C-alpha positions as CSV (number, residue, x, y, z in Angstrom):
1,X,-74.8,-25.4,10.3
2,X,-72.2,-23.7,8.0
3,X,-70.1,-22.7,11.0
4,X,-70.2,-26.2,12.4
5,X,-69.1,-27.5,9.1
6,X,-66.2,-25.1,9.0
7,X,-65.1,-26.2,12.5
8,X,-65.3,-29.9,11.5
9,X,-63.3,-29.2,8.3
10,X,-60.5,-27.6,10.4
11,X,-60.4,-30.6,12.7
12,X,-60.5,-33.3,10.0
13,X,-58.5,-31.7,7.1
14,X,-55.1,-32.5,8.7
15,X,-56.2,-36.1,9.2
16,X,-57.2,-36.3,5.5
17,X,-53.9,-34.8,4.6
18,X,-52.1,-37.5,6.6
19,X,-54.0,-40.2,4.6
20,X,-53.1,-38.4,1.3
21,X,-49.4,-38.2,2.4
22,X,-49.3,-42.0,3.0
23,X,-51.1,-42.7,-0.3
24,X,-48.7,-40.6,-2.3
25,X,-45.6,-41.8,-0.6
26,X,-44.0,-43.2,-3.8
27,X,-44.0,-39.7,-5.4
28,X,-42.3,-37.2,-3.0
29,X,-43.3,-34.2,-5.2
30,X,-47.0,-35.1,-4.9
31,X,-46.7,-36.0,-1.2
32,X,-45.2,-32.5,-0.5
33,X,-47.9,-30.8,-2.5
34,X,-50.5,-32.6,-0.4
35,X,-48.7,-31.2,2.7
36,X,-48.5,-27.6,1.3
37,X,-52.1,-27.6,0.0
38,X,-53.5,-28.9,3.3
39,X,-51.5,-26.5,5.5
40,X,-52.4,-23.6,3.2
41,X,-56.1,-24.5,3.4
42,X,-55.9,-24.7,7.2
43,X,-54.3,-21.3,7.4
44,X,-57.0,-19.9,5.2
45,X,-59.8,-21.6,7.2
46,X,-58.6,-20.4,10.6
47,X,-58.3,-16.9,9.3
48,X,-61.9,-17.0,8.0
49,X,-63.0,-18.5,11.3
50,X,-61.2,-15.8,13.2
51,X,-62.8,-13.0,11.1
52,X,-66.3,-14.5,11.6
53,X,-65.7,-15.1,15.3
54,X,-64.6,-11.4,15.8
55,X,-67.8,-10.5,13.9
56,X,-69.9,-12.2,16.6
57,X,-70.6,-15.6,15.0
58,X,-70.7,-18.7,17.2
59,X,-69.0,-22.0,16.4
60,X,-70.0,-25.2,18.3
61,X,-70.2,-28.9,17.5
62,X,-71.3,-31.8,19.7
63,X,-70.0,-35.1,18.5
64,X,-71.4,-37.7,20.9
65,X,-72.0,-38.2,24.6
66,X,-70.1,-41.2,26.0
67,X,-71.3,-40.5,29.6
68,X,-74.5,-38.7,30.8
69,X,-73.7,-35.0,30.9
70,X,-70.2,-35.3,29.4
71,X,-69.9,-34.9,25.6
72,X,-67.1,-35.0,23.1
73,X,-67.7,-31.4,22.0
74,X,-66.1,-28.4,20.5
75,X,-66.7,-24.7,20.9
76,X,-64.7,-21.7,19.7
77,X,-63.9,-19.1,22.3
78,X,-61.3,-16.3,22.1
79,X,-58.4,-18.1,23.7
80,X,-58.8,-21.2,21.6
81,X,-59.2,-19.0,18.5
82,X,-55.9,-17.3,19.3
83,X,-54.1,-20.7,19.7
84,X,-55.6,-22.1,16.5
85,X,-54.6,-19.0,14.6
86,X,-51.0,-19.4,15.7
87,X,-50.9,-23.1,15.0
88,X,-52.7,-22.8,11.6
89,X,-50.4,-20.0,10.3
90,X,-47.2,-21.7,11.5
91,X,-48.1,-25.1,10.1
92,X,-47.9,-23.8,6.5
93,X,-44.6,-22.0,7.2
94,X,-43.1,-25.0,9.0
95,X,-44.2,-27.2,6.1
96,X,-42.2,-25.1,3.7
97,X,-39.2,-25.2,6.0
98,X,-39.6,-29.0,6.6
99,X,-39.6,-29.8,2.8
100,X,-36.3,-27.8,2.4
101,X,-34.7,-29.3,5.5
102,X,-35.7,-33.0,4.9
103,X,-34.5,-32.8,1.3
104,X,-31.4,-30.8,2.1
105,X,-30.4,-33.2,4.8
106,X,-31.5,-36.3,2.9
107,X,-33.6,-37.5,5.8
108,X,-35.1,-41.0,5.7
109,X,-38.8,-41.9,6.5
110,X,-40.0,-38.6,5.2
111,X,-43.6,-39.9,4.6
112,X,-43.9,-41.0,8.2
113,X,-42.6,-37.6,9.2
114,X,-45.1,-35.5,7.2
115,X,-48.0,-37.8,8.1
116,X,-47.3,-37.7,11.9
117,X,-46.9,-33.9,11.5
118,X,-50.4,-33.6,10.0
119,X,-51.9,-35.8,12.7
120,X,-50.2,-33.6,15.3
121,X,-51.9,-30.5,13.9
122,X,-55.3,-32.1,14.0
123,X,-54.7,-32.9,17.6
124,X,-53.6,-29.3,18.2
125,X,-56.8,-28.0,16.7
126,X,-58.8,-30.4,18.8
127,X,-57.1,-29.0,21.9
128,X,-57.8,-25.4,20.8
129,X,-61.5,-25.9,20.3
130,X,-62.3,-28.3,23.1
131,X,-65.5,-27.4,24.9
132,X,-64.7,-29.3,28.1
133,X,-61.9,-31.0,30.0
134,X,-62.7,-34.5,28.7
135,X,-62.4,-33.5,25.1
136,X,-59.2,-31.5,25.8
137,X,-57.6,-34.4,27.7
138,X,-58.3,-36.9,24.8
139,X,-56.7,-34.6,22.2
140,X,-53.9,-33.7,24.6
141,X,-53.0,-37.4,24.8
142,X,-53.4,-37.8,21.1
143,X,-50.9,-35.0,20.6
144,X,-48.3,-36.8,22.8
145,X,-48.7,-40.1,20.9
146,X,-48.7,-38.4,17.4
147,X,-45.5,-36.5,18.1
148,X,-43.6,-39.5,19.6
149,X,-42.7,-40.9,16.1
150,X,-41.3,-37.4,15.3
151,X,-39.1,-37.3,18.4
152,X,-37.7,-40.8,17.7
153,X,-37.4,-40.1,13.9
154,X,-33.7,-40.7,13.7
155,X,-34.2,-44.3,15.0
156,X,-30.8,-44.4,16.9
157,X,-30.3,-45.1,20.6
158,X,-30.3,-41.4,21.5
159,X,-33.6,-40.9,19.7
160,X,-35.1,-44.0,21.4
161,X,-33.9,-42.8,24.8
162,X,-35.3,-39.3,24.1
163,X,-38.6,-40.9,23.1
164,X,-38.8,-42.9,26.3
165,X,-38.2,-39.7,28.4
166,X,-40.7,-37.9,26.3
167,X,-43.5,-40.4,26.7
168,X,-42.6,-41.3,30.3
169,X,-42.9,-37.7,31.6
170,X,-45.8,-36.5,29.4
171,X,-48.0,-39.6,29.9
172,X,-47.0,-40.0,33.6
173,X,-47.9,-36.4,34.5
174,X,-51.1,-36.4,32.5
175,X,-52.5,-39.7,33.7
176,X,-51.2,-39.4,37.2
177,X,-52.0,-35.8,37.9
178,X,-54.0,-34.1,35.1
179,X,-56.6,-36.8,34.9
180,X,-56.9,-36.8,38.7
181,X,-57.6,-33.1,38.6
182,X,-60.3,-33.6,36.0
183,X,-62.0,-36.3,38.1
184,X,-61.8,-34.2,41.3
185,X,-63.4,-31.2,39.3
186,X,-66.2,-33.5,38.1
187,X,-66.8,-34.9,41.6
188,X,-67.0,-31.4,43.1
189,X,-69.1,-29.6,40.4
190,X,-70.8,-32.4,38.3
191,X,-69.4,-30.7,35.2
192,X,-66.2,-30.5,33.2
193,X,-67.5,-27.8,30.8
194,X,-65.4,-24.7,30.2
195,X,-67.4,-21.6,31.3
196,X,-66.3,-17.9,31.4
197,X,-65.4,-17.1,35.0
198,X,-65.0,-20.7,36.0
199,X,-67.1,-23.4,37.6
200,X,-65.4,-24.1,40.9
201,X,-66.6,-21.1,42.9
202,X,-68.9,-22.3,45.7
203,X,-68.0,-25.9,45.1
204,X,-64.6,-26.2,46.8
205,X,-63.1,-24.9,50.0
206,X,-60.6,-22.3,49.1
207,X,-58.1,-24.0,51.4
208,X,-58.1,-27.0,49.1
209,X,-58.2,-25.0,45.8
210,X,-54.5,-24.6,45.7
211,X,-53.9,-28.3,45.9
212,X,-56.3,-28.9,43.0
213,X,-54.5,-26.2,41.0
214,X,-51.2,-27.9,41.7
215,X,-52.6,-31.1,40.1
216,X,-53.3,-29.2,37.0
217,X,-50.0,-27.2,37.1
218,X,-47.8,-30.2,37.3
219,X,-50.2,-32.6,35.5
220,X,-50.0,-30.5,32.4
221,X,-46.4,-31.6,31.7
222,X,-46.3,-30.0,28.3
223,X,-46.0,-26.6,30.1
224,X,-42.5,-27.8,31.1
225,X,-42.7,-26.3,34.6
226,X,-39.7,-27.6,36.7
227,X,-39.2,-30.3,37.7
228,X,-41.3,-31.9,34.9
229,X,-39.3,-30.2,32.1
230,X,-36.7,-32.8,31.2
231,X,-38.8,-34.2,28.3
232,X,-38.2,-31.0,26.4
233,X,-34.4,-31.0,26.2
234,X,-34.6,-34.8,25.7
235,X,-36.7,-34.3,22.6
236,X,-33.9,-32.2,20.9
237,X,-32.6,-35.4,19.3
238,X,-35.4,-34.9,16.8
239,X,-34.9,-33.2,13.4
240,X,-35.0,-29.4,13.6
241,X,-38.5,-29.1,12.0
242,X,-39.8,-31.3,14.8
243,X,-38.1,-29.0,17.4
244,X,-39.9,-26.1,15.7
245,X,-43.2,-28.0,16.0
246,X,-42.5,-28.9,19.7
247,X,-41.3,-25.4,20.7
248,X,-43.5,-23.1,18.7
249,X,-46.5,-24.7,16.9
250,X,-48.0,-27.4,19.0
251,X,-46.7,-29.3,22.0
252,X,-45.4,-26.7,24.5
253,X,-48.0,-24.2,23.4
254,X,-50.7,-26.8,23.9
255,X,-49.4,-27.2,27.5
256,X,-49.5,-23.5,28.5
257,X,-52.7,-23.0,26.5
258,X,-54.3,-25.9,28.6
259,X,-53.2,-24.3,31.8
260,X,-54.6,-20.9,30.7
261,X,-57.9,-22.6,29.7
262,X,-58.1,-24.3,33.1
263,X,-57.3,-21.1,34.9
264,X,-59.8,-19.0,33.0
265,X,-62.7,-21.4,32.5
266,X,-62.5,-23.9,35.4
267,X,-61.1,-21.8,38.3
268,X,-61.8,-18.3,37.1
269,X,-59.6,-15.3,37.6
270,X,-61.7,-13.7,40.3
271,X,-61.9,-16.9,42.3
272,X,-58.1,-17.2,42.1
273,X,-57.4,-13.6,43.1
274,X,-60.0,-13.6,45.9
275,X,-58.7,-16.7,47.5
276,X,-55.0,-16.5,46.6
277,X,-55.3,-20.0,45.0
278,X,-51.9,-19.9,43.3
279,X,-50.1,-18.7,46.4
280,X,-46.7,-20.3,46.6
281,X,-47.1,-22.1,43.3
282,X,-46.4,-18.9,41.4
283,X,-42.9,-19.0,42.7
284,X,-42.4,-22.3,41.0
285,X,-42.9,-20.5,37.7
286,X,-40.6,-17.7,38.7
287,X,-37.9,-20.1,39.7
288,X,-38.3,-22.0,36.4
289,X,-37.8,-18.7,34.5
290,X,-34.6,-17.9,36.2
291,X,-33.1,-21.4,36.6
292,X,-33.8,-22.4,33.0
293,X,-32.2,-19.2,31.8
294,X,-29.1,-19.9,33.8
295,X,-28.9,-23.4,32.5
296,X,-29.2,-22.1,28.9
297,X,-26.2,-19.9,29.5
298,X,-24.1,-23.1,30.1
299,X,-25.1,-24.9,26.9
300,X,-22.7,-24.9,24.0
301,X,-25.1,-27.0,21.9
302,X,-27.3,-24.5,20.0
303,X,-30.5,-26.5,20.1
304,X,-30.0,-27.4,23.8
305,X,-29.5,-23.7,24.6
306,X,-32.8,-22.9,22.7
307,X,-34.5,-25.8,24.5
308,X,-33.8,-24.3,28.0
309,X,-34.7,-20.9,26.6
310,X,-38.1,-22.4,25.8
311,X,-38.5,-23.9,29.3
312,X,-37.9,-20.4,30.7
313,X,-40.2,-18.6,28.2
314,X,-43.0,-21.0,28.8
315,X,-43.0,-20.1,32.5
316,X,-43.5,-16.4,31.5
317,X,-46.9,-17.7,30.3
318,X,-47.4,-19.8,33.4
319,X,-46.5,-16.8,35.6
320,X,-49.0,-14.5,33.8
321,X,-51.6,-17.1,34.0
322,X,-51.2,-17.5,37.8
323,X,-51.3,-13.8,38.3
324,X,-54.9,-14.1,37.1
325,X,-55.3,-10.3,36.6
326,X,-56.6,-9.0,33.4
327,X,-53.2,-7.6,32.3
328,X,-51.4,-10.8,33.3
329,X,-53.8,-13.0,31.4
330,X,-53.6,-10.8,28.3
331,X,-49.8,-10.9,28.5
332,X,-49.8,-14.7,28.9
333,X,-52.2,-15.2,26.0
334,X,-50.2,-12.8,23.7
335,X,-46.9,-14.5,24.6
336,X,-48.3,-17.7,23.1
337,X,-48.2,-16.0,19.8
338,X,-45.2,-13.7,20.1
339,X,-42.9,-16.3,21.5
340,X,-44.1,-18.8,18.9
341,X,-43.0,-16.7,15.9
342,X,-39.7,-15.6,17.5
343,X,-38.7,-19.0,18.8
344,X,-39.6,-20.8,15.6
345,X,-37.3,-18.3,13.8
346,X,-34.4,-19.3,16.1
347,X,-35.0,-23.0,15.5
348,X,-35.3,-22.5,11.7
349,X,-31.9,-20.7,11.8
350,X,-30.4,-23.5,13.9
351,X,-31.6,-26.1,11.3
352,X,-30.3,-23.9,8.4
353,X,-26.8,-23.9,10.1
354,X,-26.9,-27.6,10.5
355,X,-28.0,-28.3,6.9
356,X,-25.4,-26.0,5.4
357,X,-22.4,-26.7,7.7
358,X,-23.3,-29.6,10.1
359,X,-22.3,-27.4,13.0
360,X,-24.2,-27.8,16.3
361,X,-22.2,-25.8,18.8
362,X,-22.3,-22.1,19.5
363,X,-18.5,-22.1,19.9
364,X,-18.2,-23.2,16.2
365,X,-20.2,-20.3,14.8
366,X,-17.5,-17.5,14.8
367,X,-17.5,-15.7,11.5
368,X,-20.2,-17.9,10.0
369,X,-22.6,-14.9,9.6
370,X,-20.5,-13.6,6.7
371,X,-21.2,-16.7,4.8
372,X,-24.9,-17.0,5.9
373,X,-26.1,-13.4,6.4
374,X,-29.8,-14.2,5.9
375,X,-29.8,-17.0,8.5
376,X,-28.0,-14.9,11.2
377,X,-30.0,-11.8,10.4
378,X,-33.2,-13.8,11.0
379,X,-31.7,-15.2,14.2
380,X,-30.8,-11.7,15.3
381,X,-34.4,-10.5,14.8
382,X,-35.9,-13.5,16.6
383,X,-33.4,-12.9,19.5
384,X,-34.5,-9.3,19.9
385,X,-38.2,-10.3,19.9
386,X,-37.5,-12.9,22.6
387,X,-35.6,-10.3,24.7
388,X,-38.7,-8.1,24.3
389,X,-37.2,-5.0,22.6
390,X,-39.0,-2.7,20.2
391,X,-39.8,-2.8,17.4
392,X,-40.5,-6.5,17.8
393,X,-43.7,-8.3,18.8
394,X,-42.2,-9.9,21.9
395,X,-42.3,-6.5,23.5
396,X,-46.1,-6.4,23.8
397,X,-46.5,-9.7,25.7
398,X,-43.7,-8.8,28.1
399,X,-45.2,-5.3,28.6
400,X,-48.5,-6.8,29.6
401,X,-46.9,-9.4,31.9
402,X,-45.0,-6.5,33.6
403,X,-48.3,-4.6,34.0
404,X,-49.9,-7.8,35.5
405,X,-47.1,-7.9,38.1
406,X,-47.7,-4.2,38.9
407,X,-51.5,-4.7,38.9
408,X,-51.2,-7.4,41.5
409,X,-48.6,-5.5,43.4
410,X,-46.1,-8.4,43.1
411,X,-43.0,-6.3,42.3
412,X,-40.7,-9.2,43.0
413,X,-42.2,-10.9,40.0
414,X,-41.6,-7.8,37.9
415,X,-38.0,-8.0,39.0
416,X,-37.9,-11.7,37.9
417,X,-39.2,-10.7,34.4
418,X,-36.6,-7.9,34.1
419,X,-33.7,-10.1,35.3
420,X,-34.8,-12.8,32.9
421,X,-34.8,-10.4,30.0
422,X,-31.2,-9.5,30.9
423,X,-30.3,-13.2,30.9
424,X,-32.0,-13.6,27.5
425,X,-29.4,-11.0,26.3
426,X,-26.6,-13.0,27.8
427,X,-27.3,-16.4,26.3
428,X,-28.9,-15.3,22.9
429,X,-27.3,-12.1,21.7
430,X,-23.7,-13.3,21.6
431,X,-24.7,-15.9,19.0
432,X,-25.3,-13.5,16.1
433,X,-22.6,-11.1,17.3
434,X,-19.9,-13.8,17.2
435,X,-21.3,-15.0,13.9
436,X,-21.0,-11.6,12.2
437,X,-17.9,-10.2,14.0
438,X,-16.0,-13.2,15.3
439,X,-13.0,-14.8,13.5
440,X,-13.1,-18.5,12.5
441,X,-10.8,-20.6,14.7
442,X,-7.7,-22.1,13.3
443,X,-7.4,-22.3,9.5
444,X,-11.1,-22.7,9.0
445,X,-12.7,-20.5,6.3
446,X,-16.2,-20.3,4.9
447,X,-15.6,-19.5,1.2
448,X,-17.3,-22.7,0.1
449,X,-20.3,-22.4,2.5
450,X,-23.6,-21.0,1.2
451,X,-27.0,-20.4,2.7
452,X,-29.4,-23.3,3.2
453,X,-31.9,-24.3,0.5
454,X,-34.4,-21.7,-0.5
455,X,-37.5,-23.1,1.2
456,X,-35.6,-22.9,4.5
457,X,-34.6,-19.3,3.9
458,X,-38.2,-18.4,2.8
459,X,-39.6,-19.8,6.0
460,X,-37.1,-17.8,8.1
461,X,-37.8,-14.6,6.2
462,X,-41.6,-15.0,6.8
463,X,-41.3,-15.7,10.5
464,X,-38.7,-13.0,11.2
465,X,-40.8,-10.5,9.3
466,X,-43.8,-11.5,11.4
467,X,-41.8,-10.6,14.5
468,X,-41.6,-7.0,13.2
469,X,-45.1,-6.8,11.8
470,X,-46.7,-7.9,15.1
471,X,-45.0,-5.0,16.9
472,X,-46.8,-2.5,14.6
473,X,-50.0,-4.6,14.2
474,X,-50.6,-6.9,17.2
475,X,-54.4,-6.3,17.0
476,X,-55.5,-9.8,16.0
477,X,-53.8,-11.4,19.0
478,X,-54.4,-8.5,21.3
479,X,-58.2,-8.4,20.6
480,X,-58.5,-12.2,21.1
481,X,-56.4,-12.1,24.3
482,X,-58.5,-9.2,25.6
483,X,-61.8,-11.0,24.9
484,X,-60.5,-14.1,26.7
485,X,-59.3,-12.1,29.8
486,X,-62.4,-10.0,29.9
487,X,-64.6,-12.8,31.3
488,X,-62.3,-13.4,34.2
């Protein structure tokens, strides 16, 4: 009963925070305290839950049964615990950053922003702890709707157009393909419950399993597999804290997490490997990794470059998922965490640059590192973690993804991962290099430019430090990833 209460608190506390944010809208200081207290409590609660879960305790909660045999239900397993831990820890850091950014940039509609942010975290926790496909689908859709006001926050035509693309692709793929995959699964098995090792074996002709997997792969649009990736660059019209939420904390990670969950607990790794279910589909992920990286190289707008980097990095997780080997699944699961902390650092830095200088283009950053050393040092650390170099956490997830390629004897996929890492260097590393060593163009000088507000710097320091800490101490994520992959 105590564990069920803890699970319910994690699901409902962000919603209560959203109500508190609206109630206290007339006093920004109190409103922001509500955000910080709620996010801090969520971080604490998910860490307590993770500790108890690793100690062998069970967490489950059945809410109600709308259809015979199908319940709105929640259950904590290793992969969901990993995702919730990432989201819970990063919500509090992103809240600190968002307060500094929204005030520093004098953004309007801040109450709506923080309230929608809190609802989005509640939906994310619902996705993480879903016990079946129906529950997951409901919270997946809630996350789309809750983040739409954040994408359209600016209220101008660009924001409205970005919001239309965002909703159109995410709702279109989920209702047209993802929901169809769920219905087919139900008709074949009579169940939509997540079970270790999967539920489809013996219920579907292997010749048709690949088609069903394709419904999930392309129906889970938040995973941003090409050609259903355009919503992600379109959403870059949103304020930088929203970009951080989309790219690291919630939306894209909800997509790849959902695909991992379907792979592990609906299909099962052994069923996929035995019947070559992912077959040619795995090359879609490989192509996305390389094409998105090459597109990123062409983008002068910093956030656009980071957006296409995210499209590429997400398909690392998709690739590891579709390998379906133990090492591949561990690598994919760990990359959810390692990429999250590195990429949010890069977006935090991009926002700091914009708040301090209103610069958006990479070509405008020459010499700026001498005026904003903390910002570009954080960007440099995040970059090295994305590339996968030691001593940064991103090395471990790429290491296991590489082992997965070797384990499944798909050496061409190993080459894709290595080429992609080289492309990471090409489109990311020049940014801090030109900031520290480049010369400002024309007569521009930076003597009057200072670092962004302290909350922004604090958030960047925390996440960049985490990139280093997780190299030396990856155990929390590695253990959870290993538990999740062990049942497949």
